[in-house]
ZADO-1210 file (C-alpha; in nm, 4 decimals, padded with zeros to 6 digits):
<atoms>
<atom x="-00.6044" y="00.4927" z="-07.0707" code="MET" pos="1"/>
<atom x="-00.6513" y="00.3009" z="-06.7430" code="LYS" pos="2"/>
<atom x="-00.8856" y="00.4471" z="-06.4857" code="SER" pos="3"/>
<atom x="-00.7271" y="00.5520" z="-06.1743" code="PHE" pos="4"/>
<atom x="-01.0470" y="00.5766" z="-05.9677" code="PHE" pos="5"/>
<atom x="-01.0085" y="00.2410" z="-05.7765" code="PRO" pos="6"/>
<atom x="-00.6456" y="00.3514" z="-05.6858" code="LEU" pos="7"/>
<atom x="-00.7992" y="00.6766" z="-05.5248" code="LEU" pos="8"/>
<atom x="-01.0411" y="00.4763" z="-05.3258" code="ILE" pos="9"/>
<atom x="-00.7760" y="00.2394" z="-05.1865" code="ALA" pos="10"/>
<atom x="-00.5660" y="00.5470" z="-05.1089" code="THR" pos="11"/>
<atom x="-00.8349" y="00.7012" z="-04.9139" code="ALA" pos="12"/>
<atom x="-00.9204" y="00.3757" z="-04.7353" code="ALA" pos="13"/>
<atom x="-00.5522" y="00.3459" z="-04.6291" code="PHE" pos="14"/>
<atom x="-00.5402" y="00.7010" z="-04.4887" code="ALA" pos="15"/>
<atom x="-00.8592" y="00.6647" z="-04.3028" code="PHE" pos="16"/>
<atom x="-00.7289" y="00.3327" z="-04.1300" code="THR" pos="17"/>
<atom x="-00.3938" y="00.4963" z="-04.0412" code="SER" pos="18"/>
<atom x="-00.5771" y="00.8001" z="-03.8606" code="CYS" pos="19"/>
<atom x="-00.7944" y="00.5616" z="-03.6589" code="GLU" pos="20"/>
<atom x="-00.7060" y="00.5459" z="-03.2828" code="LYS" pos="21"/>
<atom x="-00.4660" y="00.2855" z="-03.1557" code="ALA" pos="22"/>
<atom x="-00.6083" y="00.0165" z="-02.9384" code="PRO" pos="23"/>
<atom x="-00.6335" y="00.1488" z="-02.5748" code="ASP" pos="24"/>
<atom x="-00.3264" y="00.0074" z="-02.3888" code="SER" pos="25"/>
<atom x="-00.4404" y="00.1214" z="-02.0482" code="GLY" pos="26"/>
<atom x="-00.3523" y="00.3978" z="-01.8163" code="ASP" pos="27"/>
<atom x="-00.0119" y="00.4916" z="-01.9366" code="ASP" pos="28"/>
<atom x="00.0716" y="00.6483" z="-01.6076" code="THR" pos="29"/>
<atom x="00.0836" y="00.2913" z="-01.4517" code="VAL" pos="30"/>
<atom x="00.4295" y="00.2349" z="-01.6113" code="SER" pos="31"/>
<atom x="00.3259" y="-00.0554" z="-01.8145" code="ALA" pos="32"/>
<atom x="00.6850" y="-00.1429" z="-01.8868" code="ASP" pos="33"/>
<atom x="00.7326" y="-00.2258" z="-01.5286" code="LYS" pos="34"/>
<atom x="00.4145" y="-00.4270" z="-01.4887" code="ALA" pos="35"/>
<atom x="00.4333" y="-00.8015" z="-01.4299" code="GLN" pos="36"/>
<atom x="00.2116" y="-01.0604" z="-01.6041" code="GLY" pos="37"/>
<atom x="-00.0554" y="-01.0296" z="-01.3281" code="ASP" pos="38"/>
<atom x="-00.0713" y="-00.6536" z="-01.3764" code="GLY" pos="39"/>
<atom x="00.1329" y="-00.5554" z="-01.0573" code="PHE" pos="40"/>
<atom x="00.4025" y="-00.3010" z="-01.0563" code="VAL" pos="41"/>
<atom x="00.6944" y="-00.2928" z="-00.7905" code="GLU" pos="42"/>
<atom x="00.7118" y="00.0300" z="-00.6180" code="LEU" pos="43"/>
<atom x="01.0332" y="-00.0718" z="-00.4314" code="PHE" pos="44"/>
<atom x="01.3221" y="-00.1495" z="-00.6591" code="ASN" pos="45"/>
<atom x="01.5229" y="-00.3465" z="-00.4155" code="GLY" pos="46"/>
<atom x="01.8374" y="-00.1156" z="-00.4798" code="GLU" pos="47"/>
<atom x="01.7671" y="00.2132" z="-00.3177" code="ASN" pos="48"/>
<atom x="01.4688" y="00.4679" z="-00.2221" code="LEU" pos="49"/>
<atom x="01.4149" y="00.6275" z="-00.5776" code="ASP" pos="50"/>
<atom x="01.0516" y="00.6952" z="-00.5842" code="GLY" pos="51"/>
<atom x="01.0171" y="00.7304" z="-00.2158" code="TRP" pos="52"/>
<atom x="01.0180" y="01.0661" z="00.0071" code="SER" pos="53"/>
<atom x="01.1148" y="01.0386" z="00.3816" code="ILE" pos="54"/>
<atom x="00.9701" y="01.2615" z="00.6302" code="SER" pos="55"/>
<atom x="01.2055" y="01.5049" z="00.7974" code="LYS" pos="56"/>
<atom x="01.1787" y="01.3068" z="01.1160" code="GLU" pos="57"/>
<atom x="01.4567" y="01.0537" z="01.1547" code="ASN" pos="58"/>
<atom x="01.5279" y="00.9966" z="00.7950" code="PRO" pos="59"/>
<atom x="01.7973" y="00.7387" z="00.8960" code="ASP" pos="60"/>
<atom x="01.5172" y="00.5123" z="00.9879" code="SER" pos="61"/>
<atom x="01.4879" y="00.3685" z="00.6350" code="PHE" pos="62"/>
<atom x="01.7621" y="00.2047" z="00.4392" code="SER" pos="63"/>
<atom x="01.8154" y="-00.0583" z="00.1787" code="VAL" pos="64"/>
<atom x="02.0400" y="-00.3533" z="00.1976" code="LYS" pos="65"/>
<atom x="02.0707" y="-00.6812" z="-00.0164" code="ASP" pos="66"/>
<atom x="01.7411" y="-00.6068" z="-00.1655" code="GLY" pos="67"/>
<atom x="01.5656" y="-00.5277" z="00.1590" code="ILE" pos="68"/>
<atom x="01.4066" y="-00.2199" z="00.2882" code="LEU" pos="69"/>
<atom x="01.5090" y="-00.2070" z="00.6351" code="ILE" pos="70"/>
<atom x="01.2935" y="00.0089" z="00.8744" code="VAL" pos="71"/>
<atom x="01.4817" y="00.0568" z="01.2005" code="LYS" pos="72"/>
<atom x="01.4981" y="00.3783" z="01.4182" code="GLY" pos="73"/>
<atom x="01.2899" y="00.6726" z="01.5585" code="GLY" pos="74"/>
<atom x="00.9422" y="00.7673" z="01.4382" code="LYS" pos="75"/>
<atom x="00.9410" y="00.8452" z="01.0630" code="SER" pos="76"/>
<atom x="00.7443" y="00.7666" z="00.7400" code="HIS" pos="77"/>
<atom x="00.8414" y="00.6909" z="00.4032" code="LEU" pos="78"/>
<atom x="00.6012" y="00.8113" z="00.1342" code="PHE" pos="79"/>
<atom x="00.5762" y="00.6472" z="-00.2248" code="TYR" pos="80"/>
<atom x="00.6213" y="00.9681" z="-00.4628" code="SER" pos="81"/>
<atom x="00.7428" y="00.7894" z="-00.7886" code="GLY" pos="82"/>
<atom x="00.5699" y="00.7811" z="-01.1324" code="ASP" pos="83"/>
<atom x="00.3518" y="00.4804" z="-01.1057" code="VAL" pos="84"/>
<atom x="-00.0007" y="00.6218" z="-01.1599" code="ASN" pos="85"/>
<atom x="00.1282" y="00.9763" z="-01.0528" code="GLY" pos="86"/>
<atom x="00.1567" y="00.8213" z="-00.7032" code="SER" pos="87"/>
<atom x="-00.2050" y="00.8708" z="-00.6488" code="LYS" pos="88"/>
<atom x="-00.4282" y="00.5533" z="-00.6021" code="PHE" pos="89"/>
<atom x="-00.7840" y="00.5216" z="-00.5207" code="LYS" pos="90"/>
<atom x="-00.9167" y="00.1518" z="-00.6135" code="ASP" pos="91"/>
<atom x="-00.6290" y="-00.0823" z="-00.5868" code="PHE" pos="92"/>
<atom x="-00.4633" y="-00.4160" z="-00.4890" code="GLU" pos="93"/>
<atom x="-00.1523" y="-00.4122" z="-00.2986" code="LEU" pos="94"/>
<atom x="00.0922" y="-00.6934" z="-00.2277" code="LYS" pos="95"/>
<atom x="00.3378" y="-00.6448" z="00.0546" code="VAL" pos="96"/>
<atom x="00.6007" y="-00.9006" z="00.2000" code="ARG" pos="97"/>
<atom x="00.7340" y="-00.8129" z="00.5324" code="ALA" pos="98"/>
<atom x="00.9079" y="-00.9560" z="00.8262" code="LYS" pos="99"/>
<atom x="00.8804" y="-00.8368" z="01.2018" code="THR" pos="100"/>
<atom x="01.1420" y="-00.8612" z="01.4744" code="PHE" pos="101"/>
<atom x="01.0660" y="-00.8956" z="01.8429" code="PRO" pos="102"/>
<atom x="00.8947" y="-00.5936" z="01.9839" code="GLY" pos="103"/>
<atom x="00.8586" y="-00.4387" z="01.6349" code="ALA" pos="104"/>
<atom x="00.5736" y="-00.2116" z="01.5175" code="ASN" pos="105"/>
<atom x="00.5288" y="-00.0537" z="01.1731" code="SER" pos="106"/>
<atom x="00.2292" y="00.0080" z="00.9376" code="GLY" pos="107"/>
<atom x="00.1330" y="00.0531" z="00.5923" code="VAL" pos="108"/>
<atom x="-00.0710" y="00.3495" z="00.4991" code="TYR" pos="109"/>
<atom x="-00.2913" y="00.4027" z="00.2116" code="PHE" pos="110"/>
<atom x="-00.4879" y="00.7204" z="00.0664" code="HIS" pos="111"/>
<atom x="-00.2326" y="00.9223" z="00.2593" code="THR" pos="112"/>
<atom x="00.0028" y="01.2051" z="00.1549" code="GLU" pos="113"/>
<atom x="00.3429" y="01.3211" z="00.2301" code="TYR" pos="114"/>
<atom x="00.4009" y="01.5192" z="00.5665" code="GLN" pos="115"/>
<atom x="00.7012" y="01.6570" z="00.7194" code="ASP" pos="116"/>
<atom x="00.6361" y="01.5096" z="01.0738" code="GLU" pos="117"/>
<atom x="00.3991" y="01.3438" z="01.2963" code="GLY" pos="118"/>
<atom x="00.1732" y="01.0486" z="01.2406" code="TRP" pos="119"/>
<atom x="-00.0009" y="01.0768" z="00.8970" code="PRO" pos="120"/>
<atom x="-00.3242" y="01.2607" z="00.9435" code="ASP" pos="121"/>
<atom x="-00.4655" y="01.1439" z="00.6095" code="LYS" pos="122"/>
<atom x="-00.5634" y="00.7845" z="00.5031" code="GLY" pos="123"/>
<atom x="-00.5807" y="00.4435" z="00.6938" code="TYR" pos="124"/>
<atom x="-00.3180" y="00.2312" z="00.8471" code="GLU" pos="125"/>
<atom x="-00.2669" y="-00.1294" z="00.8192" code="CYS" pos="126"/>
<atom x="-00.0863" y="-00.2555" z="01.1275" code="GLN" pos="127"/>
<atom x="00.2366" y="-00.4403" z="01.1129" code="VAL" pos="128"/>
<atom x="00.2948" y="-00.5854" z="01.4559" code="ASN" pos="129"/>
<atom x="00.3546" y="-00.9206" z="01.6030" code="SER" pos="130"/>
<atom x="00.4855" y="-00.8903" z="01.9576" code="THR" pos="131"/>
<atom x="00.5026" y="-00.5025" z="02.0282" code="HIS" pos="132"/>
<atom x="00.3285" y="-00.3939" z="02.3454" code="LYS" pos="133"/>
<atom x="00.0535" y="-00.2327" z="02.1377" code="ASP" pos="134"/>
<atom x="-00.2288" y="-00.4876" z="02.1422" code="PRO" pos="135"/>
<atom x="-00.3233" y="-00.4088" z="01.7812" code="LYS" pos="136"/>
<atom x="-00.1618" y="-00.6562" z="01.5641" code="LYS" pos="137"/>
<atom x="-00.0666" y="-00.7248" z="01.1854" code="THR" pos="138"/>
<atom x="-00.3984" y="-00.7540" z="00.9990" code="GLY" pos="139"/>
<atom x="-00.5589" y="-00.4662" z="01.1681" code="SER" pos="140"/>
<atom x="-00.7247" y="-00.1793" z="01.0073" code="LEU" pos="141"/>
<atom x="-00.5701" y="00.0534" z="01.2798" code="TYR" pos="142"/>
<atom x="-00.8139" y="00.1820" z="01.5246" code="ALA" pos="143"/>
<atom x="-01.1087" y="00.0865" z="01.2843" code="VAL" pos="144"/>
<atom x="-01.1295" y="-00.2936" z="01.2870" code="LYS" pos="145"/>
<atom x="-00.8519" y="-00.4243" z="01.5018" code="ASN" pos="146"/>
<atom x="-00.6962" y="-00.7916" z="01.5642" code="ILE" pos="147"/>
<atom x="-00.5899" y="-00.7653" z="01.9245" code="ILE" pos="148"/>
<atom x="-00.3921" y="-00.9600" z="02.1511" code="VAL" pos="149"/>
<atom x="-00.4101" y="-00.8917" z="02.5309" code="LEU" pos="150"/>
<atom x="-00.1588" y="-00.9567" z="02.7963" code="LYS" pos="151"/>
<atom x="-00.2872" y="-01.0715" z="03.1391" code="GLU" pos="152"/>
<atom x="-00.4621" y="-00.7737" z="03.3093" code="GLY" pos="153"/>
<atom x="-00.4501" y="-00.5673" z="02.9867" code="GLN" pos="154"/>
<atom x="-00.7773" y="-00.3870" z="02.8888" code="ASP" pos="155"/>
<atom x="-00.9066" y="-00.3728" z="02.5220" code="PRO" pos="156"/>
<atom x="-00.8131" y="-00.0705" z="02.3440" code="PRO" pos="157"/>
<atom x="-01.0799" y="00.2059" z="02.2928" code="LYS" pos="158"/>
<atom x="-01.2163" y="00.2974" z="01.9707" code="GLY" pos="159"/>
<atom x="-01.3136" y="00.0693" z="01.6957" code="GLY" pos="160"/>
<atom x="-01.4238" y="-00.2880" z="01.6456" code="GLU" pos="161"/>
<atom x="-01.2017" y="-00.5820" z="01.8044" code="HIS" pos="162"/>
<atom x="-01.1188" y="-00.9447" z="01.7449" code="GLU" pos="163"/>
<atom x="-00.9486" y="-01.0967" z="02.0192" code="GLU" pos="164"/>
<atom x="-00.6768" y="-01.3676" z="01.9408" code="ARG" pos="165"/>
<atom x="-00.4124" y="-01.5657" z="02.1199" code="ASP" pos="166"/>
<atom x="-00.1571" y="-01.4715" z="01.9051" code="ALA" pos="167"/>
<atom x="-00.0953" y="-01.2361" z="01.5940" code="ALA" pos="168"/>
<atom x="-00.1563" y="-01.3475" z="01.2499" code="PRO" pos="169"/>
<atom x="00.2403" y="-01.2713" z="01.1716" code="SER" pos="170"/>
<atom x="00.5282" y="-01.4325" z="01.3580" code="THR" pos="171"/>
<atom x="00.8675" y="-01.2671" z="01.4236" code="ASP" pos="172"/>
<atom x="01.1365" y="-01.3848" z="01.2036" code="GLY" pos="173"/>
<atom x="00.9197" y="-01.5200" z="00.9513" code="GLU" pos="174"/>
<atom x="00.8245" y="-01.3339" z="00.5953" code="TRP" pos="175"/>
<atom x="00.4469" y="-01.3111" z="00.5676" code="PHE" pos="176"/>
<atom x="00.2288" y="-01.1808" z="00.2730" code="ASP" pos="177"/>
<atom x="00.0138" y="-00.8873" z="00.3407" code="TYR" pos="178"/>
<atom x="-00.2510" y="-00.8248" z="00.0837" code="ASP" pos="179"/>
<atom x="-00.4461" y="-00.4915" z="00.0907" code="ILE" pos="180"/>
<atom x="-00.7179" y="-00.3856" z="-00.1474" code="SER" pos="181"/>
<atom x="-00.9738" y="-00.1035" z="-00.1737" code="VAL" pos="182"/>
<atom x="-01.2561" y="-00.1318" z="-00.4192" code="LYS" pos="183"/>
<atom x="-01.5264" y="00.1415" z="-00.3791" code="GLY" pos="184"/>
<atom x="-01.6162" y="00.1652" z="-00.0172" code="LYS" pos="185"/>
<atom x="-01.4799" y="-00.1922" z="00.0653" code="ARG" pos="186"/>
<atom x="-01.1347" y="-00.2405" z="00.2410" code="ILE" pos="187"/>
<atom x="-01.0038" y="-00.6013" z="00.2606" code="THR" pos="188"/>
<atom x="-00.6834" y="-00.7051" z="00.4394" code="ILE" pos="189"/>
<atom x="-00.5447" y="-01.0651" z="00.4238" code="LYS" pos="190"/>
<atom x="-00.2486" y="-01.2113" z="00.5977" code="VAL" pos="191"/>
<atom x="-00.0842" y="-01.5199" z="00.4231" code="ASN" pos="192"/>
<atom x="-00.4212" y="-01.5747" z="00.2686" code="GLY" pos="193"/>
<atom x="-00.6433" y="-01.5227" z="00.5582" code="GLU" pos="194"/>
<atom x="-00.8794" y="-01.2338" z="00.5484" code="THR" pos="195"/>
<atom x="-00.8603" y="-01.0535" z="00.8870" code="THR" pos="196"/>
<atom x="-01.0586" y="-00.7433" z="00.7598" code="VAL" pos="197"/>
<atom x="-01.3530" y="-00.7197" z="00.5384" code="ASP" pos="198"/>
<atom x="-01.4803" y="-00.3627" z="00.6192" code="TYR" pos="199"/>
<atom x="-01.7276" y="-00.1300" z="00.4196" code="THR" pos="200"/>
<atom x="-01.6815" y="00.2298" z="00.5190" code="GLU" pos="201"/>
<atom x="-01.9997" y="00.3960" z="00.6216" code="PRO" pos="202"/>
<atom x="-02.1231" y="00.7233" z="00.5078" code="GLU" pos="203"/>
<atom x="-01.9170" y="00.9905" z="00.6591" code="GLY" pos="204"/>
<atom x="-01.6318" y="00.7485" z="00.7725" code="GLY" pos="205"/>
<atom x="-01.5483" y="00.5422" z="01.0628" code="PRO" pos="206"/>
<atom x="-01.5401" y="00.8349" z="01.2988" code="GLY" pos="207"/>
<atom x="-01.1690" y="00.7852" z="01.3793" code="ALA" pos="208"/>
<atom x="-01.0564" y="01.1441" z="01.2715" code="GLY" pos="209"/>
<atom x="-01.1201" y="01.3714" z="00.9890" code="PRO" pos="210"/>
<atom x="-00.8581" y="01.2079" z="00.7717" code="GLY" pos="211"/>
<atom x="-00.9604" y="00.8302" z="00.8246" code="ARG" pos="212"/>
<atom x="-01.1924" y="00.8370" z="00.5172" code="ILE" pos="213"/>
<atom x="-01.1526" y="00.6849" z="00.1719" code="LEU" pos="214"/>
<atom x="-01.0555" y="00.9165" z="-00.0870" code="SER" pos="215"/>
<atom x="-00.7244" y="00.8781" z="-00.2945" code="ASP" pos="216"/>
<atom x="-00.3639" y="00.9227" z="-00.2356" code="GLY" pos="217"/>
<atom x="-00.0240" y="00.7482" z="-00.2122" code="THR" pos="218"/>
<atom x="00.1213" y="00.4799" z="00.0194" code="PHE" pos="219"/>
<atom x="00.3321" y="00.5150" z="00.3387" code="GLY" pos="220"/>
<atom x="00.5512" y="00.2944" z="00.5565" code="ILE" pos="221"/>
<atom x="00.6061" y="00.3654" z="00.9148" code="GLN" pos="222"/>
<atom x="00.9132" y="00.3449" z="01.1393" code="ALA" pos="223"/>
<atom x="00.7573" y="00.3465" z="01.4955" code="HIS" pos="224"/>
<atom x="01.0244" y="00.3750" z="01.7566" code="ASP" pos="225"/>
<atom x="01.4133" y="00.3229" z="01.7993" code="PRO" pos="226"/>
<atom x="01.3674" y="-00.0211" z="01.9290" code="ASP" pos="227"/>
<atom x="01.1539" y="-00.1532" z="01.6303" code="SER" pos="228"/>
<atom x="01.2822" y="-00.3333" z="01.3308" code="GLU" pos="229"/>
<atom x="01.0865" y="-00.4518" z="01.0277" code="VAL" pos="230"/>
<atom x="01.1938" y="-00.5614" z="00.6883" code="HIS" pos="231"/>
<atom x="00.9973" y="-00.5409" z="00.3522" code="TYR" pos="232"/>
<atom x="01.1148" y="-00.7134" z="00.0400" code="GLU" pos="233"/>
<atom x="00.8095" y="-00.6471" z="-00.1809" code="ARG" pos="234"/>
<atom x="00.5668" y="-00.3485" z="-00.2344" code="PHE" pos="235"/>
<atom x="00.3689" y="-00.3910" z="-00.5484" code="ALA" pos="236"/>
<atom x="00.0562" y="-00.2407" z="-00.6603" code="VAL" pos="237"/>
<atom x="-00.2227" y="-00.2890" z="-00.9286" code="LYS" pos="238"/>
<atom x="-00.4449" y="00.0235" z="-00.9833" code="PRO" pos="239"/>
<atom x="-00.7932" y="-00.0899" z="-01.0534" code="LEU" pos="240"/>
</atoms>
């Protein structure tokens, strides 16, 4: 009679292998099926505002047309609330593509959270502004490290560090790339590949308000005033 001992060994080996943990495919909350080859996931689908929540102030300030997120109208904020990373981000790289129109003002918030009304209390704002009267322009970490363009006789804004320029890094009517990253305590902002902010948050934060401190949270987009119009065609994140 043939021994079946080798068969028992083979069967046991197969069972052990089958029970081993599969290779880690990463954080499944990132929605890997939506990720591109570079690891970025689009938060704006180009069709509608699914996955986003609008504050109760002026909800008509946000609309989608021909693949473009149009921000035009009274003060309001749009917060990401979708399933990518549970809509909570700490360390990340964010790629935004935006276009301002004359006199426009907007902003991209990070480490923030939904609120019904008012300027977001939590998180930092990256300014979007080429020619609005506010001297803090695109590329600024608002009220912390500012790129400013002053009109004749205008005084520099109070609070934060300032770098004065003759013109904003963005130009009305032209699409620009806005790259924002947070790694530990370091915040980096780039406009069309140029670094405008390289800031390391000090202990206790920058002193620009209790909510202006690195923590974690979602992203927000600002509608500033009725005369302001800004378009966004990309809003993609890679959690780190």
